[in-house]
N, C-alpha and C positions, 0 to 999 in steps of 0.2 A: 446558246448565246455565244457570239464570237468574242474574242479577246480584244479589248480596246488597245490600239497601238498609239502610244504617245508620240506626237510629232515634235520635231525640233522647234524651239521658239525662235531660232535664228536661221534665216534662209542664207544660202550661199551668197546671194546678192547683198544682203544686209551685212554679212561678214566682210565682204570685199569693200563695202562702203566704210565700215569701221576701220579697216586697214588703211584706207586712203586718209581718213581723218587723223589717225595716229601718226602717220608719216608727216602730214602737213603740220600737225601740232609740234612735232619734234623739230621740223625745219624752221618754224616760226620762233621756237625757243632759241635756236642758234642765232637767228637774225636779230633777236632782241637781247643779245648778250650784254650790251652796254647798259641795258635797262634793268639789270639785275640777274641775268642768266648766269649759269655756272659752267658754261662751255670751257673746255680746256684744249690745249694744243695737241694732245695725243689724238690720233685718228679714231681710237675706239670711244672717244667722247663726242664724236660727230653724230649728226642725225642719221647718216647712212649706217654707221656701225651700230648705233643703238637700235635702229629698226631691224637690222639683220639679227641682232641678239634676240630681240623680241620674237621674230619669226621662228628662230631656233627653239625658243622656250615654248611657243605655241605648239610646234610639232611634238616636242618631248612631252608636254602636258597632255596632249591628245593621246599619245601612246600609253602613258602611264594610266590615265583615266579609263581608257577602254579596257585595259587588262586588269585594273583593280576595282572596277565596278563603280567608279565615281561618275558624276554627271559631266559628260564630255563637253557639252555646250558651256556650262558654267566655267569649267577648267580652261577651255581655249579662249573664251572672251576675257576672262580675268587675266590670262597670260598676255593677251594682246594689249591690255591697258596697264599692265603692272609697272612698267617703267616710263609711261608717257610723260611723267613730270620729272624725270631724272635730270634733264638738262636745264630746268629753270626753277628748281626747288632745292633747298638744302637736303643733303643726304638723309638726315635724321627724320625728315617729314615727307620725303618724296612718295612713300607708300600711301599715307593719308591723303596727300594732294592728288595722287593718281586715282584713288577711290572717289574723290570728289568730282574729278573730271569725268570719270566713267559714269557716275550717277547722273550728272547733268546731260551727258550724251544719251544714255539709255532711256531716260525719262522724257527727253524732248524729241526723240526720233523713233518711230515705230511704236508698237503697242506691246511691249514686253511685259510679262507677268511681274507683279511687284515682288513676289518671292524670288524670281530669277534675278532681278536687279539687285536685291538685297544680298543674295548669295555671291554674286559676282563682285560687288563692292567690298563685301567682307573679306573675300579671298585676296583681293588687291591690297586692302589695308593690312592684312596679316602676313604679306609675303616677305617682310623683313624680320619676322619673328625669329628669335635665336634660341628658343627653348625647345622642349619636347614636342615634336611635331604631332604626336598622337593626341595632343590636346586640341588640335584644330580640326576643321572639317576636312573630309577627304579631298575636296577640290582645292583647298588651300595647301594641303600636303602635296598634291600633284604639282601645283605651281612652284612651291618652294624647292621641291626635289628637282624639277626641270631647270629652274634658275641656277641651282648649284651645278648640275651636270653639264650645262653648256660651257662652263669655265674649265672643265677638265677634258682629258683625252687629246685627240689630234687637234681639235679646234683651239683648246686652251694652250697647247704647245705653240701653235702657229702665232697666236696673239702675243705670247711671251717673247718669242723670237723677234716679232715685229717691234715690240717695245725695246728690245735690246738694241736694235738698229737705231731707233729714234733717240736712245740715250747714248749713242755714239760708242757703244761697246764693241769689242772685237768678238769673233766667233769663239774665242777661248772662254767667254762668259756663258756660253750656251748651256753647259752642264748645270751651272747655278740656276739659270732661268728654268730649265726643265725640272730641276729639283723642286722649285716653287710650285710647279703644276702638280707634281707628285704629292706634295704635302696638302695642296688644296683638294686633290682627289681623295686622299685618305680621310681628310676631314669630312668631305661629302659622304663617303662610304659609311662613316661612323654615325652620321646624322639621319640618313634616309631611313624611312620606315617600311616602304613597300618592297615586295619581292622584285617587282619590275625595275624600280629605280636602283635597287641594290645590284641587280644583274648588269644593268647598263654601267653603273659606276665601276664595277670590277673589270668589265670588258674594256672600258676606256683607260683604266689604270694600267692594264696589260700593255696597251699600245704605247703609253708614255714610257713604261719600263723598257720596252723593246728599243724605243728610240734612244733612251739613255745608254743602253748597252751598245748600240751601234756607234754612238759618239765615242765611247770609251775605246772601242775596238779600232776605230779609224783615226782617232786623234790621241795618240799615246800620252801626250803631254797634258791632256785635259785635267787629269787628277794629280799631276806632279806638283810638289811644293814649289812656290815661287822662289827664284834664286835672285841674288843681288846682281846688278849689272857689272860686267867686267870693268876693272879699273881703267879710267881714261876714256870710257864710252858713256854716251848719254843713256837715259832710261829707255 
């Protein structure tokens, strides 16, 4: 008797349709800002940034799930929906709201197994969990680890430097901003549970440390103590 091969409950076409829906939902959230949305002026609170972050988390979730033996479909679909309500719901409830939107979508489009829908929605709901990740499903762990990892490394550094520019800081504040990425990376490394996520976290931390060292080497005054302005001159 042959071995039964379990097919994916989500076709590539269905996944592409989900992606289009998520982007359209985020865009509509921005347009409805005056009606209660929480869009901010920083570019990473735009629909385009949020969608890019979501796609990064999808990719990382897939990688972690594949290597750690989790259900890849549950992990990637949950990742796709995890921040769908980020722009129109309060931060404290965006995970629950995202799970609600995901359930409405999955139950009204296609014929996805009930257990699959439940697992996806539970992972979305749990993705803001701050406790011990081992208490959650493997798929929720993959999502949370991926969500944390997207904010560290080269990508996290680039976003912090972008923020520096929008806050009208000079390049002399770069070391401070990079240090924030390092702290975030260390926090992520201390929380992740899987070997795969731990490996990714430490590789990304190395890149940030290298960049910090290059800054110190090329800008000697980066770590110098601030001095008072010469008398008779402006600040």
